[in-house]
C-alpha positions as CSV (number, residue, x, y, z in Angstrom):
1,M,-60.4,-95.9,104.7
2,S,-61.3,-95.1,101.1
3,K,-59.9,-91.8,99.7
4,R,-62.1,-89.0,98.5
5,D,-62.3,-88.1,94.9
6,Y,-59.4,-85.7,94.1
7,Y,-61.7,-83.4,92.1
8,E,-64.1,-83.3,95.1
9,V,-61.2,-82.6,97.5
10,L,-60.3,-79.5,95.5
11,G,-63.8,-78.5,94.6
12,V,-63.3,-78.5,90.8
13,S,-64.9,-80.2,87.9
14,K,-63.3,-83.0,86.0
15,G,-62.8,-80.7,83.0
16,A,-60.9,-78.1,85.1
17,D,-57.7,-76.8,83.6
18,E,-54.4,-76.4,85.4
19,R,-55.0,-72.8,86.3
20,E,-58.4,-73.6,88.0
21,I,-56.7,-76.5,89.9
22,K,-53.9,-74.3,91.1
23,K,-56.4,-71.6,92.2
24,A,-58.5,-74.1,94.0
25,Y,-55.5,-75.6,95.7
26,K,-54.1,-72.3,96.8
27,R,-57.5,-71.5,98.4
28,M,-57.5,-74.9,100.2
29,A,-53.9,-74.5,101.3
30,M,-54.4,-71.1,102.7
31,K,-57.4,-72.4,104.6
32,Y,-55.8,-75.6,106.0
33,H,-52.0,-74.9,106.1
34,P,-50.7,-76.0,109.6
35,D,-48.9,-72.7,110.2
36,R,-52.3,-70.9,109.9
37,N,-54.3,-73.5,111.8
38,K,-52.2,-74.5,114.8
39,T,-55.3,-75.2,117.0
40,D,-57.1,-77.3,114.4
41,A,-56.1,-80.9,114.7
42,D,-57.6,-81.9,111.4
43,A,-56.0,-79.1,109.4
44,G,-52.8,-81.0,108.7
45,D,-54.7,-84.0,107.3
46,K,-56.8,-81.8,105.1
47,F,-53.8,-80.0,103.9
48,K,-52.0,-83.3,103.0
49,E,-55.2,-84.5,101.2
50,A,-55.4,-81.3,99.1
51,T,-51.7,-81.4,98.3
52,E,-51.9,-85.0,97.2
53,A,-54.9,-84.2,94.9
54,Y,-53.0,-81.2,93.5
55,E,-49.9,-83.2,92.7
56,V,-51.8,-85.8,90.8
57,L,-54.2,-83.4,88.9
58,T,-51.4,-81.1,87.7
59,D,-49.3,-84.0,86.4
60,A,-50.6,-84.9,82.9
61,Q,-49.6,-88.6,83.1
62,K,-50.9,-89.1,86.6
63,R,-54.1,-87.3,85.9
64,A,-54.8,-89.4,82.8
65,A,-54.2,-92.6,84.8
66,Y,-56.3,-91.4,87.7
67,D,-59.2,-90.5,85.4
68,Q,-59.1,-94.0,83.9
69,F,-58.4,-96.2,86.9
70,G,-58.9,-94.1,90.0
71,H,-56.7,-94.1,93.1
72,D,-55.2,-97.5,92.4
73,A,-53.4,-96.1,89.4
74,V,-51.5,-93.5,91.4
75,N,-51.2,-95.0,94.9
76,G,-48.1,-96.9,94.1
77,Q,-46.4,-93.7,92.9
78,Q,-47.2,-91.7,96.0
79,G,-44.6,-91.3,98.8
80,G,-45.0,-92.1,102.5
81,H,-46.7,-88.7,103.1
82,G,-48.8,-88.6,100.0
83,F,-46.1,-86.5,98.3
84,G,-43.2,-87.5,96.0
85,G,-43.6,-89.3,92.7
86,G,-42.7,-87.3,89.7
87,A,-42.9,-83.9,91.3
88,D,-41.1,-82.7,94.4
89,F,-43.2,-80.9,97.0
90,G,-40.7,-78.1,96.9
91,D,-41.9,-77.4,93.4
92,I,-45.5,-77.2,94.6
93,F,-44.5,-75.0,97.5
94,G,-42.6,-72.6,95.2
95,D,-45.3,-72.6,92.5
96,V,-48.3,-72.1,94.6
97,F,-47.0,-70.3,97.7
98,G,-44.5,-68.0,96.1
99,D,-46.6,-64.9,96.6
100,I,-47.4,-65.9,100.2
101,F,-44.0,-66.9,101.5
102,G,-41.8,-64.9,99.2
103,G,-40.8,-67.2,96.4
104,G,-39.9,-70.9,95.8
105,Q,-37.6,-73.4,94.3
106,R,-38.4,-72.4,90.7
107,R,-37.1,-68.9,91.2
108,Q,-34.1,-68.3,89.0
109,Q,-31.0,-67.0,90.7
110,R,-30.5,-63.3,89.8
111,S,-27.7,-61.0,90.7
112,A,-28.9,-58.3,93.1
113,R,-29.4,-54.8,91.7
114,G,-27.4,-52.2,93.6
115,S,-28.9,-50.2,96.5
116,D,-30.4,-46.8,96.0
117,L,-28.7,-43.9,97.8
118,R,-29.9,-40.6,99.2
119,Y,-27.9,-37.4,99.4
120,N,-29.2,-34.4,101.4
121,M,-28.5,-31.1,99.7
122,E,-28.9,-27.7,101.4
123,L,-29.7,-24.7,99.2
124,T,-30.1,-21.0,99.8
125,L,-33.5,-19.5,98.8
126,E,-31.8,-17.7,96.0
127,E,-30.3,-21.0,94.6
128,A,-33.6,-22.8,94.9
129,V,-35.5,-20.0,93.1
130,R,-33.0,-19.4,90.3
131,G,-31.6,-22.9,89.9
132,V,-27.9,-23.9,90.3
133,T,-25.4,-26.5,89.4
134,K,-23.5,-28.1,92.3
135,E,-20.8,-30.6,92.7
136,I,-21.4,-33.3,95.3
137,K,-19.2,-36.1,96.7
138,V,-20.9,-39.4,97.3
139,P,-19.3,-42.4,99.0
140,T,-20.6,-45.5,97.3
141,L,-19.8,-49.0,95.9
142,V,-18.6,-49.0,92.3
143,G,-18.1,-51.9,89.9
144,C,-14.5,-53.1,89.8
145,D,-12.7,-52.0,86.7
146,V,-10.1,-54.7,86.9
147,C,-12.4,-57.8,86.9
148,D,-15.4,-56.1,85.3
149,G,-17.5,-56.9,88.3
150,S,-17.0,-60.6,88.2
151,G,-14.9,-60.8,91.3
152,A,-12.5,-63.3,89.7
153,K,-8.9,-62.6,89.0
154,A,-8.1,-61.7,85.3
155,G,-7.9,-64.9,83.2
156,T,-10.1,-66.9,85.6
157,Q,-13.8,-67.2,86.2
158,A,-16.2,-68.1,89.0
159,S,-17.3,-71.7,89.2
160,T,-20.7,-73.2,89.9
161,C,-21.3,-73.7,93.6
162,S,-21.1,-77.4,94.4
163,T,-23.6,-77.1,97.3
164,C,-26.5,-75.5,95.5
165,H,-25.5,-76.4,91.9
166,G,-25.8,-72.8,90.8
167,H,-29.3,-72.2,92.2
168,G,-28.2,-70.0,95.0
169,Q,-30.7,-71.7,97.4
170,V,-30.9,-74.9,99.3
171,Q,-33.9,-76.8,100.6
172,M,-34.5,-78.1,104.1
173,R,-37.4,-80.5,104.8
174,Q,-39.4,-79.8,107.8
175,G,-42.1,-82.4,108.4
176,F,-44.1,-82.8,105.2
177,F,-43.1,-79.6,103.5
178,T,-39.9,-78.0,102.2
179,V,-38.3,-74.7,103.3
180,Q,-35.9,-72.8,101.1
181,Q,-33.1,-70.6,102.2
182,P,-29.9,-69.0,100.6
183,C,-27.0,-71.3,100.1
184,P,-24.6,-70.9,103.0
185,H,-21.6,-71.8,100.9
186,C,-22.0,-69.2,98.1
187,R,-24.2,-66.8,100.1
188,G,-27.0,-67.1,97.5
189,K,-24.8,-66.2,94.5
190,G,-24.8,-69.6,92.8
191,K,-21.1,-69.3,92.1
192,T,-17.8,-69.5,94.0
193,I,-14.5,-67.8,93.4
194,T,-11.3,-69.7,94.1
195,D,-8.9,-67.0,92.8
196,P,-10.4,-63.6,93.7
197,C,-9.5,-60.2,92.1
198,H,-6.8,-58.4,94.0
199,K,-8.6,-55.0,93.8
200,C,-12.1,-55.9,95.0
201,H,-11.2,-59.1,96.9
202,G,-13.8,-61.2,95.0
203,E,-16.7,-58.8,95.7
204,G,-16.9,-57.4,92.1
205,R,-17.1,-53.9,93.5
206,Y,-15.3,-51.6,95.9
207,Q,-15.8,-48.4,98.0
208,K,-15.1,-45.1,96.2
209,T,-16.2,-41.5,96.6
210,K,-17.7,-40.2,93.4
211,T,-17.8,-36.6,92.4
212,L,-21.0,-35.7,90.5
213,S,-22.3,-32.5,89.0
214,V,-26.0,-32.0,89.8
215,K,-28.1,-29.5,88.0
216,I,-30.8,-28.2,90.2
217,P,-33.8,-26.7,88.3
218,A,-35.2,-23.3,89.2
219,G,-38.2,-23.4,91.6
220,V,-37.4,-26.4,93.7
221,D,-38.4,-26.4,97.4
222,T,-37.8,-28.4,100.6
223,G,-38.9,-32.0,100.1
224,D,-38.3,-32.1,96.4
225,R,-35.9,-34.6,95.1
226,I,-33.9,-35.4,91.9
227,R,-33.2,-38.9,90.8
228,L,-29.9,-39.6,89.2
229,S,-30.4,-42.9,87.4
230,G,-27.6,-45.5,87.8
231,E,-25.6,-43.3,90.3
232,G,-26.3,-45.5,93.3
233,E,-24.4,-48.5,94.5
234,A,-23.1,-50.9,91.8
235,G,-25.0,-54.2,91.6
236,E,-23.5,-57.6,92.4
237,A,-21.8,-59.6,89.7
238,G,-22.4,-56.9,87.0
239,A,-26.0,-56.3,87.9
240,P,-27.5,-52.8,87.3
241,A,-26.5,-50.0,89.7
242,G,-29.1,-48.4,91.9
243,D,-30.2,-44.8,91.7
244,L,-29.1,-41.7,93.6
245,Y,-31.8,-39.5,95.1
246,V,-30.8,-35.9,95.8
247,Q,-33.1,-34.6,98.6
248,M,-33.6,-30.8,98.7
249,H,-33.6,-28.7,101.9
250,V,-33.9,-24.9,101.5
251,R,-32.4,-22.9,104.4
252,D,-34.4,-20.3,106.2
253,H,-34.0,-16.7,104.8
254,E,-33.4,-13.6,106.9
255,I,-36.1,-11.6,105.0
256,F,-38.4,-13.9,103.1
257,V,-40.6,-16.8,104.1
258,R,-41.7,-19.1,101.3
259,D,-45.0,-20.8,101.1
260,G,-45.4,-22.7,97.8
261,N,-44.8,-20.2,95.0
262,N,-45.4,-17.1,97.2
263,L,-42.9,-15.2,99.2
264,Y,-43.8,-13.3,102.4
265,C,-42.0,-10.6,104.2
266,E,-42.6,-7.9,106.9
267,V,-42.0,-4.3,105.8
268,P,-41.3,-1.7,108.6
269,I,-43.1,1.6,107.9
270,G,-42.4,4.8,109.7
271,F,-45.0,6.4,111.9
272,T,-45.4,9.4,109.6
273,A,-45.6,7.5,106.3
274,A,-48.2,5.2,107.8
275,A,-50.4,8.1,108.9
276,L,-49.9,10.4,105.9
277,G,-49.1,7.9,103.2
278,G,-45.9,7.7,101.2
279,E,-43.5,5.2,99.5
280,V,-41.1,2.7,100.9
281,E,-38.5,0.5,99.2
282,V,-39.1,-3.3,99.6
283,P,-36.7,-6.0,98.5
284,T,-37.5,-8.7,95.9
285,L,-35.4,-11.5,94.5
286,D,-34.9,-9.3,91.4
287,G,-33.9,-6.1,93.2
288,R,-35.7,-3.3,95.0
289,V,-39.1,-1.9,94.1
290,K,-41.2,1.0,95.4
291,L,-44.3,0.2,97.4
292,K,-46.9,2.9,97.7
293,I,-48.3,3.2,101.2
294,P,-51.8,4.7,101.4
295,P,-52.6,7.1,104.3
296,E,-53.8,5.7,107.6
297,T,-52.1,2.3,107.1
298,Q,-52.3,0.0,110.1
299,T,-50.0,-2.8,111.2
300,G,-50.8,-6.1,109.6
301,R,-52.1,-4.7,106.3
302,M,-51.1,-6.9,103.4
303,F,-49.7,-5.6,100.1
304,R,-49.4,-8.0,97.2
305,L,-46.8,-7.6,94.4
306,K,-47.9,-9.7,91.5
307,G,-45.3,-11.9,89.9
308,K,-42.5,-11.2,92.4
309,G,-42.6,-14.6,94.0
310,V,-41.2,-18.0,92.8
311,R,-41.8,-19.7,89.4
312,S,-43.0,-23.2,90.0
313,A,-40.6,-26.0,88.9
314,R,-43.7,-28.2,88.1
315,N,-46.1,-26.0,86.1
316,G,-44.1,-22.8,85.5
317,Q,-46.7,-20.6,87.3
318,M,-45.3,-17.5,88.9
319,G,-46.1,-16.7,92.6
320,D,-46.4,-13.3,94.3
321,L,-44.6,-11.3,97.0
322,V,-46.9,-10.5,99.9
323,C,-45.6,-7.7,102.2
324,K,-47.1,-7.2,105.7
325,A,-47.0,-3.7,107.0
326,Y,-45.3,-3.3,110.4
327,I,-45.7,0.2,111.9
328,E,-42.5,1.2,113.6
329,T,-42.7,3.3,116.7
330,P,-40.0,6.1,116.9
331,V,-37.3,5.6,119.4
332,S,-34.4,7.7,120.9
333,L,-36.5,10.8,120.7
334,T,-35.2,14.2,121.9
335,E,-37.2,16.3,124.3
336,E,-38.3,18.6,121.5
337,Q,-39.6,15.6,119.5
338,K,-41.4,14.2,122.6
339,E,-43.1,17.5,123.1
340,L,-44.3,17.6,119.5
341,L,-45.8,14.1,120.0
342,R,-47.5,15.3,123.2
343,Q,-49.0,18.2,121.3
344,L,-50.2,15.8,118.6
345,E,-51.8,13.6,121.3
346,D,-53.5,16.6,122.8
347,S,-54.8,17.7,119.4
348,C,-56.3,14.3,118.9
349,G,-57.8,14.0,122.3
350,G,-61.1,14.9,123.8
351,V,-64.4,14.2,122.0
352,A,-62.7,13.6,118.6
353,A,-60.3,10.9,119.9
354,N,-62.4,8.1,118.6
355,K,-62.3,9.6,115.1
356,H,-58.5,9.3,115.0
357,Q,-58.2,5.9,116.7
358,P,-61.0,3.7,115.4
359,K,-59.4,0.4,116.6
360,T,-59.0,1.8,120.1
361,E,-62.7,2.7,120.1
362,G,-63.7,-0.8,119.0
363,F,-61.4,-2.4,121.6
364,L,-62.7,-0.3,124.5
365,K,-66.3,-1.1,123.5
366,G,-65.5,-4.8,123.5
367,V,-63.8,-4.5,127.0
368,K,-66.9,-2.7,128.3
369,R,-69.3,-5.5,127.0
370,F,-67.0,-8.1,128.5
371,F,-67.2,-6.7,132.0
372,D,-70.9,-5.9,131.7
373,D,-71.6,-9.6,130.9
374,L,-69.6,-10.6,134.0
375,T,-71.7,-8.5,136.4
376,R,-75.1,-9.8,135.1
């Protein structure tokens, strides 16, 4: 059966450049790749046809011969499966499918960058608000100072792996395409060490607990983190080290609750001060301040002290301290004190009771409406 025109197979013009051809082949390959079309019996043949066209049209010599003499000029160069010739299918696989399957044969062997690490740091509210410098101990892998990270004994060096020839990867053919995997002999490093360093045992790095001084800026909060560049694990074979991320957690405070840049606290107020007005001392992170309480203050009333909160670590804005009034009922009263309260209650009773207890009046009216609605 005669073969279709290669340009027609890929759906490109005869003047198409290599970029257009690769793009067209990628589109065809994704459409007809056997792994994506296990139920389509014709998908494998269409995939082979597209790959054969791709191999010829991306090879300058083959393409020139094909353009002049047609299929006869390249049939003798094609392998049993329509692949082979001057280019290995593994090259095509790596070039076109690298972004789909995670890389290919042309990828250069690189030493792995060290892993990033995380350290959880607990702070008091005062430390978080004012800033602090703390020493931390971090167990990690550090570069070997005896072999400078090479893993080889002093005076020797690693040799190129005889299995993968320094590529770090080997190929396995499965049917009509090639699968790539790390070299089992050198574990993907591309080199082998016959005389390892006595300190790191050929790994180029070893376990050590580092002591670091970390400066925590003022205003940090739970969830914030600081990146210490290059303080993570050392990379393999002298590759760059990873980073260390210091994660902040601010412990609960016995007085204040933080919400963003604002602080909140409950302030107990005596019965008399709440009724007649007065002053109470309230704590702030900068010391005590006087808070003026107006007469007839009720529980739940909020008082805002401007600029007594937290200064933001991001934009420098200063938050407020919000104090919630909590009216404290007297306890452990003497009989004389109890009698005085009864006299106060009697003096506020009768017709004028609602005048002195407006919330009670509103509550009782609401209860009455509720039960009236139930009986309708």
